[in-house]
TIVO-2410 file (N, C-alpha, C; in nm, 3 decimals):
# residues 158
REC num residu      c1      c2      c3 atome chaine
REC   1      X  -4.526   1.830   6.716     N      A
REC   1      X  -4.428   1.764   6.793    CA      A
REC   1      X  -4.444   1.813   6.935     C      A
REC   2      X  -4.444   1.725   7.031     N      A
REC   2      X  -4.461   1.762   7.171    CA      A
REC   2      X  -4.331   1.820   7.228     C      A
REC   3      X  -4.343   1.881   7.347     N      A
REC   3      X  -4.228   1.935   7.412    CA      A
REC   3      X  -4.123   1.830   7.442     C      A
REC   4      X  -4.164   1.711   7.472     N      A
REC   4      X  -4.070   1.606   7.507    CA      A
REC   4      X  -3.985   1.567   7.386     C      A
REC   5      X  -4.035   1.596   7.263     N      A
REC   5      X  -3.958   1.567   7.145    CA      A
REC   5      X  -3.836   1.657   7.129     C      A
REC   6      X  -3.842   1.773   7.199     N      A
REC   6      X  -3.729   1.863   7.191    CA      A
REC   6      X  -3.600   1.798   7.249     C      A
REC   7      X  -3.620   1.705   7.342     N      A
REC   7      X  -3.510   1.637   7.401    CA      A
REC   7      X  -3.492   1.497   7.341     C      A
REC   8      X  -3.565   1.467   7.238     N      A
REC   8      X  -3.568   1.333   7.180    CA      A
REC   8      X  -3.430   1.301   7.123     C      A
REC   9      X  -3.403   1.171   7.126     N      A
REC   9      X  -3.277   1.118   7.067    CA      A
REC   9      X  -3.314   1.077   6.922     C      A
REC  10      X  -3.243   1.129   6.829     N      A
REC  10      X  -3.265   1.099   6.686    CA      A
REC  10      X  -3.182   0.982   6.644     C      A
REC  11      X  -3.242   0.885   6.580     N      A
REC  11      X  -3.165   0.774   6.520    CA      A
REC  11      X  -3.193   0.774   6.371     C      A
REC  12      X  -3.089   0.756   6.297     N      A
REC  12      X  -3.098   0.743   6.150    CA      A
REC  12      X  -3.054   0.602   6.111     C      A
REC  13      X  -3.131   0.542   6.024     N      A
REC  13      X  -3.102   0.406   5.982    CA      A
REC  13      X  -3.149   0.387   5.837     C      A
REC  14      X  -3.097   0.282   5.774     N      A
REC  14      X  -3.134   0.251   5.638    CA      A
REC  14      X  -3.283   0.210   5.638     C      A
REC  15      X  -3.356   0.269   5.545     N      A
REC  15      X  -3.503   0.243   5.534    CA      A
REC  15      X  -3.525   0.113   5.459     C      A
REC  16      X  -3.643   0.053   5.494     N      A
REC  16      X  -3.689  -0.063   5.425    CA      A
REC  16      X  -3.832  -0.043   5.383     C      A
REC  17      X  -3.893  -0.140   5.321     N      A
REC  17      X  -4.034  -0.128   5.287    CA      A
REC  17      X  -4.121  -0.113   5.410     C      A
REC  18      X  -4.074  -0.153   5.525     N      A
REC  18      X  -4.150  -0.133   5.650    CA      A
REC  18      X  -4.164   0.013   5.681     C      A
REC  19      X  -4.079   0.100   5.627     N      A
REC  19      X  -4.082   0.241   5.649    CA      A
REC  19      X  -4.160   0.318   5.544     C      A
REC  20      X  -4.223   0.244   5.452     N      A
REC  20      X  -4.285   0.306   5.338    CA      A
REC  20      X  -4.386   0.415   5.369     C      A
REC  21      X  -4.475   0.390   5.464     N      A
REC  21      X  -4.577   0.489   5.497    CA      A
REC  21      X  -4.512   0.622   5.544     C      A
REC  22      X  -4.417   0.614   5.636     N      A
REC  22      X  -4.349   0.735   5.684    CA      A
REC  22      X  -4.269   0.800   5.570     C      A
REC  23      X  -4.201   0.721   5.491     N      A
REC  23      X  -4.122   0.778   5.382    CA      A
REC  23      X  -4.206   0.847   5.282     C      A
REC  24      X  -4.324   0.789   5.252     N      A
REC  24      X  -4.414   0.851   5.150    CA      A
REC  24      X  -4.460   0.986   5.197     C      A
REC  25      X  -4.491   1.000   5.329     N      A
REC  25      X  -4.532   1.126   5.383    CA      A
REC  25      X  -4.419   1.227   5.375     C      A
REC  26      X  -4.297   1.184   5.413     N      A
REC  26      X  -4.182   1.273   5.411    CA      A
REC  26      X  -4.150   1.313   5.266     C      A
REC  27      X  -4.157   1.219   5.175     N      A
REC  27      X  -4.121   1.247   5.034    CA      A
REC  27      X  -4.224   1.343   4.971     C      A
REC  28      X  -4.350   1.327   5.008     N      A
REC  28      X  -4.449   1.423   4.961    CA      A
REC  28      X  -4.420   1.564   5.013     C      A
REC  29      X  -4.383   1.574   5.138     N      A
REC  29      X  -4.344   1.703   5.199    CA      A
REC  29      X  -4.223   1.763   5.128     C      A
REC  30      X  -4.128   1.680   5.094     N      A
REC  30      X  -4.009   1.723   5.023    CA      A
REC  30      X  -4.045   1.781   4.886     C      A
REC  31      X  -4.132   1.713   4.812     N      A
REC  31      X  -4.176   1.756   4.682    CA      A
REC  31      X  -4.249   1.891   4.693     C      A
REC  32      X  -4.333   1.902   4.791     N      A
REC  32      X  -4.415   2.027   4.813    CA      A
REC  32      X  -4.316   2.141   4.844     C      A
REC  33      X  -4.211   2.113   4.924     N      A
REC  33      X  -4.107   2.213   4.953    CA      A
REC  33      X  -4.049   2.267   4.826     C      A
REC  34      X  -4.033   2.182   4.723     N      A
REC  34      X  -3.978   2.221   4.593    CA      A
REC  34      X  -4.087   2.258   4.491     C      A
REC  35      X  -4.199   2.310   4.544     N      A
REC  35      X  -4.307   2.371   4.468    CA      A
REC  35      X  -4.379   2.274   4.373     C      A
REC  36      X  -4.388   2.146   4.413     N      A
REC  36      X  -4.462   2.048   4.337    CA      A
REC  36      X  -4.597   2.027   4.409     C      A
REC  37      X  -4.702   1.998   4.337     N      A
REC  37      X  -4.828   1.973   4.403    CA      A
REC  37      X  -4.825   1.846   4.490     C      A
REC  38      X  -4.892   1.852   4.602     N      A
REC  38      X  -4.896   1.734   4.693    CA      A
REC  38      X  -4.964   1.618   4.618     C      A
REC  39      X  -4.899   1.504   4.627     N      A
REC  39      X  -4.958   1.380   4.566    CA      A
REC  39      X  -4.903   1.262   4.648     C      A
REC  40      X  -4.974   1.233   4.758     N      A
REC  40      X  -4.928   1.120   4.840    CA      A
REC  40      X  -4.919   0.985   4.764     C      A
REC  41      X  -5.009   0.962   4.668     N      A
REC  41      X  -5.006   0.841   4.592    CA      A
REC  41      X  -4.880   0.832   4.505     C      A
REC  42      X  -4.846   0.943   4.441     N      A
REC  42      X  -4.728   0.947   4.356    CA      A
REC  42      X  -4.603   0.930   4.444     C      A
REC  43      X  -4.596   0.997   4.560     N      A
REC  43      X  -4.483   0.986   4.652    CA      A
REC  43      X  -4.467   0.844   4.695     C      A
REC  44      X  -4.576   0.776   4.730     N      A
REC  44      X  -4.565   0.637   4.779    CA      A
REC  44      X  -4.519   0.548   4.668     C      A
REC  45      X  -4.576   0.560   4.546     N      A
REC  45      X  -4.539   0.476   4.436    CA      A
REC  45      X  -4.394   0.495   4.401     C      A
REC  46      X  -4.346   0.616   4.396     N      A
REC  46      X  -4.207   0.646   4.362    CA      A
REC  46      X  -4.111   0.583   4.459     C      A
REC  47      X  -4.134   0.604   4.589     N      A
REC  47      X  -4.044   0.550   4.691    CA      A
REC  47      X  -4.053   0.397   4.694     C      A
REC  48      X  -4.170   0.345   4.683     N      A
REC  48      X  -4.187   0.199   4.681    CA      A
REC  48      X  -4.111   0.132   4.567     C      A
REC  49      X  -4.118   0.194   4.449     N      A
REC  49      X  -4.047   0.142   4.334    CA      A
REC  49      X  -3.896   0.150   4.353     C      A
REC  50      X  -3.845   0.258   4.412     N      A
REC  50      X  -3.700   0.267   4.435    CA      A
REC  50      X  -3.652   0.155   4.526     C      A
REC  51      X  -3.731   0.138   4.634     N      A
REC  51      X  -3.693   0.035   4.734    CA      A
REC  51      X  -3.705  -0.106   4.678     C      A
REC  52      X  -3.815  -0.136   4.605     N      A
REC  52      X  -3.838  -0.270   4.551    CA      A
REC  52      X  -3.732  -0.304   4.448     C      A
REC  53      X  -3.691  -0.207   4.370     N      A
REC  53      X  -3.594  -0.231   4.259    CA      A
REC  53      X  -3.449  -0.214   4.309     C      A
REC  54      X  -3.435  -0.177   4.433     N      A
REC  54      X  -3.303  -0.151   4.486    CA      A
REC  54      X  -3.227  -0.047   4.403     C      A
REC  55      X  -3.298   0.058   4.362     N      A
REC  55      X  -3.244   0.164   4.279    CA      A
REC  55      X  -3.187   0.281   4.356     C      A
REC  56      X  -3.214   0.285   4.482     N      A
REC  56      X  -3.161   0.390   4.569    CA      A
REC  56      X  -3.144   0.337   4.709     C      A
REC  57      X  -3.068   0.410   4.785     N      A
REC  57      X  -3.054   0.376   4.929    CA      A
REC  57      X  -3.112   0.498   5.002     C      A
REC  58      X  -3.203   0.464   5.093     N      A
REC  58      X  -3.273   0.570   5.168    CA      A
REC  58      X  -3.247   0.553   5.317     C      A
REC  59      X  -3.217   0.661   5.383     N      A
REC  59      X  -3.200   0.660   5.530    CA      A
REC  59      X  -3.310   0.744   5.585     C      A
REC  60      X  -3.368   0.700   5.697     N      A
REC  60      X  -3.476   0.770   5.765    CA      A
REC  60      X  -3.434   0.804   5.907     C      A
REC  61      X  -3.470   0.920   5.950     N      A
REC  61      X  -3.439   0.963   6.089    CA      A
REC  61      X  -3.569   0.961   6.167     C      A
REC  62      X  -3.565   0.901   6.284     N      A
REC  62      X  -3.679   0.888   6.372    CA      A
REC  62      X  -3.643   0.930   6.513     C      A
REC  63      X  -3.747   0.961   6.589     N      A
REC  63      X  -3.732   0.978   6.733    CA      A
REC  63      X  -3.713   0.837   6.792     C      A
REC  64      X  -3.609   0.819   6.871     N      A
REC  64      X  -3.577   0.687   6.924    CA      A
REC  64      X  -3.688   0.630   7.016     C      A
REC  65      X  -3.763   0.720   7.079     N      A
REC  65      X  -3.868   0.674   7.168    CA      A
REC  65      X  -4.003   0.660   7.100     C      A
REC  66      X  -4.051   0.768   7.036     N      A
REC  66      X  -4.184   0.765   6.979    CA      A
REC  66      X  -4.186   0.702   6.834     C      A
REC  67      X  -4.071   0.691   6.774     N      A
REC  67      X  -4.057   0.642   6.636    CA      A
REC  67      X  -4.109   0.738   6.532     C      A
REC  68      X  -4.141   0.861   6.575     N      A
REC  68      X  -4.190   0.963   6.480    CA      A
REC  68      X  -4.082   0.986   6.374     C      A
REC  69      X  -4.123   0.993   6.248     N      A
REC  69      X  -4.029   1.017   6.137    CA      A
REC  69      X  -4.000   1.165   6.121     C      A
REC  70      X  -3.873   1.200   6.130     N      A
REC  70      X  -3.832   1.343   6.122    CA      A
REC  70      X  -3.777   1.384   5.984     C      A
REC  71      X  -3.721   1.287   5.912     N      A
REC  71      X  -3.660   1.325   5.783    CA      A
REC  71      X  -3.602   1.206   5.714     C      A
REC  72      X  -3.551   1.231   5.594     N      A
REC  72      X  -3.487   1.126   5.515    CA      A
REC  72      X  -3.382   1.184   5.424     C      A
REC  73      X  -3.298   1.097   5.377     N      A
REC  73      X  -3.204   1.130   5.267    CA      A
REC  73      X  -3.200   1.011   5.172     C      A
REC  74      X  -3.186   1.039   5.043     N      A
REC  74      X  -3.190   0.939   4.939    CA      A
REC  74      X  -3.066   0.948   4.854     C      A
REC  75      X  -2.997   0.836   4.837     N      A
REC  75      X  -2.875   0.827   4.756    CA      A
REC  75      X  -2.902   0.748   4.630     C      A
REC  76      X  -2.843   0.791   4.520     N      A
REC  76      X  -2.852   0.717   4.398    CA      A
REC  76      X  -2.711   0.678   4.355     C      A
REC  77      X  -2.692   0.559   4.296     N      A
REC  77      X  -2.559   0.518   4.255    CA      A
REC  77      X  -2.517   0.580   4.123     C      A
REC  78      X  -2.389   0.602   4.113     N      A
REC  78      X  -2.330   0.653   3.991    CA      A
REC  78      X  -2.189   0.592   3.987     C      A
REC  79      X  -2.121   0.603   3.878     N      A
REC  79      X  -1.988   0.546   3.869    CA      A
REC  79      X  -1.889   0.646   3.809     C      A
REC  80      X  -1.766   0.638   3.850     N      A
REC  80      X  -1.659   0.709   3.790    CA      A
REC  80      X  -1.584   0.614   3.694     C      A
REC  81      X  -1.594   0.639   3.569     N      A
REC  81      X  -1.521   0.552   3.471    CA      A
REC  81      X  -1.373   0.563   3.484     C      A
REC  82      X  -1.325   0.682   3.507     N      A
REC  82      X  -1.180   0.704   3.522    CA      A
REC  82      X  -1.125   0.630   3.643     C      A
REC  83      X  -1.192   0.636   3.755     N      A
REC  83      X  -1.146   0.569   3.879    CA      A
REC  83      X  -1.198   0.425   3.884     C      A
REC  84      X  -1.291   0.390   3.802     N      A
REC  84      X  -1.352   0.256   3.802    CA      A
REC  84      X  -1.409   0.225   3.942     C      A
REC  85      X  -1.478   0.324   4.001     N      A
REC  85      X  -1.537   0.314   4.134    CA      A
REC  85      X  -1.672   0.379   4.137     C      A
REC  86      X  -1.748   0.338   4.239     N      A
REC  86      X  -1.882   0.391   4.260    CA      A
REC  86      X  -1.875   0.528   4.325     C      A
REC  87      X  -1.970   0.611   4.289     N      A
REC  87      X  -1.994   0.739   4.356    CA      A
REC  87      X  -2.141   0.735   4.396     C      A
REC  88      X  -2.170   0.792   4.510     N      A
REC  88      X  -2.311   0.804   4.551    CA      A
REC  88      X  -2.354   0.949   4.542     C      A
REC  89      X  -2.471   0.972   4.475     N      A
REC  89      X  -2.525   1.105   4.464    CA      A
REC  89      X  -2.627   1.122   4.580     C      A
REC  90      X  -2.600   1.214   4.668     N      A
REC  90      X  -2.695   1.247   4.773    CA      A
REC  90      X  -2.796   1.343   4.711     C      A
REC  91      X  -2.903   1.284   4.662     N      A
REC  91      X  -2.998   1.360   4.580    CA      A
REC  91      X  -3.105   1.432   4.662     C      A
REC  92      X  -3.149   1.367   4.769     N      A
REC  92      X  -3.260   1.427   4.848    CA      A
REC  92      X  -3.222   1.432   4.994     C      A
REC  93      X  -3.253   1.543   5.058     N      A
REC  93      X  -3.241   1.553   5.201    CA      A
REC  93      X  -3.354   1.639   5.247     C      A
REC  94      X  -3.433   1.588   5.343     N      A
REC  94      X  -3.551   1.662   5.392    CA      A
REC  94      X  -3.570   1.634   5.540     C      A
REC  95      X  -3.600   1.738   5.615     N      A
REC  95      X  -3.634   1.731   5.758    CA      A
REC  95      X  -3.764   1.809   5.773     C      A
REC  96      X  -3.857   1.750   5.846     N      A
REC  96      X  -3.984   1.821   5.864    CA      A
REC  96      X  -3.957   1.950   5.939     C      A
REC  97      X  -4.032   2.058   5.910     N      A
REC  97      X  -4.005   2.186   5.975    CA      A
REC  97      X  -3.995   2.184   6.128     C      A
REC  98      X  -4.081   2.104   6.194     N      A
REC  98      X  -4.082   2.101   6.338    CA      A
REC  98      X  -3.957   2.038   6.401     C      A
REC  99      X  -3.879   1.968   6.318     N      A
REC  99      X  -3.759   1.897   6.368    CA      A
REC  99      X  -3.627   1.966   6.319     C      A
REC 100      X  -3.639   2.075   6.254     N      A
REC 100      X  -3.517   2.140   6.203    CA      A
REC 100      X  -3.434   2.202   6.312     C      A
REC 101      X  -3.308   2.214   6.289     N      A
REC 101      X  -3.210   2.268   6.388    CA      A
REC 101      X  -3.197   2.183   6.513     C      A
REC 102      X  -3.214   2.053   6.498     N      A
REC 102      X  -3.201   1.960   6.609    CA      A
REC 102      X  -3.104   1.847   6.576     C      A
REC 103      X  -3.028   1.859   6.470     N      A
REC 103      X  -2.928   1.759   6.438    CA      A
REC 103      X  -2.979   1.647   6.352     C      A
REC 104      X  -3.101   1.655   6.301     N      A
REC 104      X  -3.159   1.548   6.220    CA      A
REC 104      X  -3.086   1.541   6.087     C      A
REC 105      X  -3.069   1.651   6.018     N      A
REC 105      X  -2.998   1.650   5.890    CA      A
REC 105      X  -2.854   1.597   5.907     C      A
REC 106      X  -2.788   1.642   6.008     N      A
REC 106      X  -2.653   1.594   6.039    CA      A
REC 106      X  -2.647   1.443   6.061     C      A
REC 107      X  -2.746   1.391   6.134     N      A
REC 107      X  -2.750   1.248   6.158    CA      A
REC 107      X  -2.769   1.171   6.028     C      A
REC 108      X  -2.858   1.223   5.941     N      A
REC 108      X  -2.877   1.158   5.811    CA      A
REC 108      X  -2.755   1.166   5.725     C      A
REC 109      X  -2.691   1.280   5.723     N      A
REC 109      X  -2.566   1.296   5.644    CA      A
REC 109      X  -2.458   1.208   5.694     C      A
REC 110      X  -2.446   1.193   5.826     N      A
REC 110      X  -2.344   1.103   5.880    CA      A
REC 110      X  -2.372   0.959   5.841     C      A
REC 111      X  -2.498   0.921   5.845     N      A
REC 111      X  -2.540   0.788   5.808    CA      A
REC 111      X  -2.505   0.759   5.661     C      A
REC 112      X  -2.532   0.855   5.577     N      A
REC 112      X  -2.501   0.843   5.432    CA      A
REC 112      X  -2.353   0.829   5.412     C      A
REC 113      X  -2.274   0.912   5.483     N      A
REC 113      X  -2.126   0.904   5.471    CA      A
REC 113      X  -2.073   0.768   5.514     C      A
REC 114      X  -2.122   0.722   5.630     N      A
REC 114      X  -2.076   0.594   5.680    CA      A
REC 114      X  -2.110   0.483   5.581     C      A
REC 115      X  -2.228   0.486   5.529     N      A
REC 115      X  -2.272   0.383   5.429    CA      A
REC 115      X  -2.176   0.387   5.308     C      A
REC 116      X  -2.154   0.506   5.251     N      A
REC 116      X  -2.071   0.515   5.133    CA      A
REC 116      X  -1.927   0.469   5.159     C      A
REC 117      X  -1.876   0.503   5.279     N      A
REC 117      X  -1.739   0.461   5.310    CA      A
REC 117      X  -1.732   0.310   5.324     C      A
REC 118      X  -1.829   0.250   5.397     N      A
REC 118      X  -1.832   0.104   5.411    CA      A
REC 118      X  -1.850   0.032   5.281     C      A
REC 119      X  -1.915   0.095   5.187     N      A
REC 119      X  -1.935   0.035   5.056    CA      A
REC 119      X  -1.816   0.054   4.962     C      A
REC 120      X  -1.712   0.126   5.007     N      A
REC 120      X  -1.593   0.151   4.930    CA      A
REC 120      X  -1.610   0.252   4.818     C      A
REC 121      X  -1.705   0.342   4.836     N      A
REC 121      X  -1.727   0.444   4.731    CA      A
REC 121      X  -1.611   0.543   4.723     C      A
REC 122      X  -1.595   0.597   4.607     N      A
REC 122      X  -1.492   0.699   4.584    CA      A
REC 122      X  -1.529   0.831   4.653     C      A
REC 123      X  -1.657   0.867   4.640     N      A
REC 123      X  -1.701   0.995   4.701    CA      A
REC 123      X  -1.853   1.001   4.708     C      A
REC 124      X  -1.900   1.095   4.781     N      A
REC 124      X  -2.040   1.135   4.788    CA      A
REC 124      X  -2.047   1.273   4.726     C      A
REC 125      X  -2.148   1.293   4.637     N      A
REC 125      X  -2.163   1.427   4.576    CA      A
REC 125      X  -2.306   1.472   4.596     C      A
REC 126      X  -2.322   1.608   4.597     N      A
REC 126      X  -2.457   1.661   4.607    CA      A
REC 126      X  -2.458   1.799   4.545     C      A
REC 127      X  -2.574   1.850   4.523     N      A
REC 127      X  -2.596   1.986   4.472    CA      A
REC 127      X  -2.697   2.054   4.562     C      A
REC 128      X  -2.691   2.184   4.571     N      A
REC 128      X  -2.794   2.260   4.640    CA      A
REC 128      X  -2.809   2.394   4.573     C      A
REC 129      X  -2.919   2.459   4.601     N      A
REC 129      X  -2.945   2.589   4.541    CA      A
REC 129      X  -2.850   2.694   4.592     C      A
REC 130      X  -2.820   2.791   4.511     N      A
REC 130      X  -2.729   2.899   4.548    CA      A
REC 130      X  -2.776   2.975   4.670     C      A
REC 131      X  -2.904   2.983   4.690     N      A
REC 131      X  -2.956   3.061   4.803    CA      A
REC 131      X  -2.992   2.973   4.925     C      A
REC 132      X  -2.952   2.849   4.923     N      A
REC 132      X  -2.981   2.760   5.036    CA      A
REC 132      X  -2.862   2.759   5.133     C      A
REC 133      X  -2.848   2.876   5.202     N      A
REC 133      X  -2.728   2.899   5.287    CA      A
REC 133      X  -2.724   2.807   5.409     C      A
REC 134      X  -2.840   2.772   5.465     N      A
REC 134      X  -2.838   2.680   5.579    CA      A
REC 134      X  -2.783   2.546   5.540     C      A
REC 135      X  -2.824   2.493   5.423     N      A
REC 135      X  -2.773   2.362   5.377    CA      A
REC 135      X  -2.625   2.373   5.344     C      A
REC 136      X  -2.583   2.484   5.279     N      A
REC 136      X  -2.444   2.501   5.247    CA      A
REC 136      X  -2.355   2.498   5.373     C      A
REC 137      X  -2.404   2.566   5.477     N      A
REC 137      X  -2.327   2.569   5.603    CA      A
REC 137      X  -2.315   2.430   5.661     C      A
REC 138      X  -2.424   2.351   5.659     N      A
REC 138      X  -2.420   2.215   5.707    CA      A
REC 138      X  -2.317   2.134   5.629     C      A
REC 139      X  -2.330   2.140   5.495     N      A
REC 139      X  -2.241   2.060   5.412    CA      A
REC 139      X  -2.095   2.094   5.436     C      A
REC 140      X  -2.066   2.220   5.440     N      A
REC 140      X  -1.928   2.262   5.462    CA      A
REC 140      X  -1.878   2.222   5.600     C      A
REC 141      X  -1.967   2.230   5.703     N      A
REC 141      X  -1.925   2.183   5.837    CA      A
REC 141      X  -1.894   2.035   5.840     C      A
REC 142      X  -1.947   1.961   5.747     N      A
REC 142      X  -1.924   1.817   5.738    CA      A
REC 142      X  -1.808   1.779   5.648     C      A
REC 143      X  -1.739   1.880   5.594     N      A
REC 143      X  -1.622   1.854   5.511    CA      A
REC 143      X  -1.645   1.859   5.360     C      A
REC 144      X  -1.770   1.882   5.314     N      A
REC 144      X  -1.793   1.892   5.171    CA      A
REC 144      X  -1.726   2.016   5.118     C      A
REC 145      X  -1.671   2.006   4.999     N      A
REC 145      X  -1.603   2.116   4.937    CA      A
REC 145      X  -1.672   2.154   4.808     C      A
REC 146      X  -1.697   2.285   4.791     N      A
REC 146      X  -1.763   2.334   4.673    CA      A
REC 146      X  -1.667   2.320   4.551     C      A
REC 147      X  -1.719   2.265   4.444     N      A
REC 147      X  -1.640   2.247   4.323    CA      A
REC 147      X  -1.647   2.378   4.241     C      A
REC 148      X  -1.538   2.449   4.234     N      A
REC 148      X  -1.537   2.575   4.164    CA      A
REC 148      X  -1.496   2.563   4.013     C      A
REC 149      X  -1.441   2.448   3.981     N      A
REC 149      X  -1.392   2.434   3.843    CA      A
REC 149      X  -1.484   2.342   3.760     C      A
REC 150      X  -1.605   2.323   3.806     N      A
REC 150      X  -1.702   2.237   3.732    CA      A
REC 150      X  -1.813   2.320   3.680     C      A
REC 151      X  -1.867   2.285   3.565     N      A
REC 151      X  -1.992   2.340   3.513    CA      A
REC 151      X  -2.085   2.223   3.492     C      A
REC 152      X  -2.200   2.236   3.548     N      A
REC 152      X  -2.302   2.131   3.537    CA      A
REC 152      X  -2.401   2.174   3.431     C      A
REC 153      X  -2.434   2.083   3.339     N      A
REC 153      X  -2.532   2.108   3.236    CA      A
REC 153      X  -2.642   2.005   3.246     C      A
REC 154      X  -2.755   2.040   3.189     N      A
REC 154      X  -2.863   1.942   3.183    CA      A
REC 154      X  -2.941   1.962   3.054     C      A
REC 155      X  -2.998   1.856   3.006     N      A
REC 155      X  -3.081   1.856   2.886    CA      A
REC 155      X  -3.220   1.809   2.924     C      A
REC 156      X  -3.320   1.893   2.924     N      A
REC 156      X  -3.453   1.856   2.956    CA      A
REC 156      X  -3.511   1.770   2.846     C      A
REC 157      X  -3.566   1.652   2.882     N      A
REC 157      X  -3.619   1.556   2.785    CA      A
REC 157      X  -3.771   1.548   2.791     C      A
REC 158      X  -3.828   1.599   2.893     N      A
REC 158      X  -3.975   1.594   2.904    CA      A
REC 158      X  -4.029   1.715   2.971     C      A
***
């Protein structure tokens, strides 16, 4: 990233198939961050399928001038049976290392919140690792509250 990008204006918007190349690169970087082997083809196929099937909502952050992609967030739909309303799971959030600490994650999170509110969702939910203190600080600064009375379980199927 050039020095001029330090002063770049970040814009976050809903991604479309036109953003596929940039999203595939970002998604591959996200997977590598979580100790998965790099696989650009797998990343592209996964993101393309989500967008084509309308199975997720993805926001991408770019430099307003150069259009360089800085990061993304991906939301998956879920429902509350008790409230009979939609919940959005903020499943993925990634910012390239060169663009961190510049408001990119915050812009993506704001975009996700605005989308969920406009869609009439009950809430946005997310999970993060116990040792991911930077992310926790961001989430808490945006009003997210840690659920202390919940226990999350999972059953591995493959």
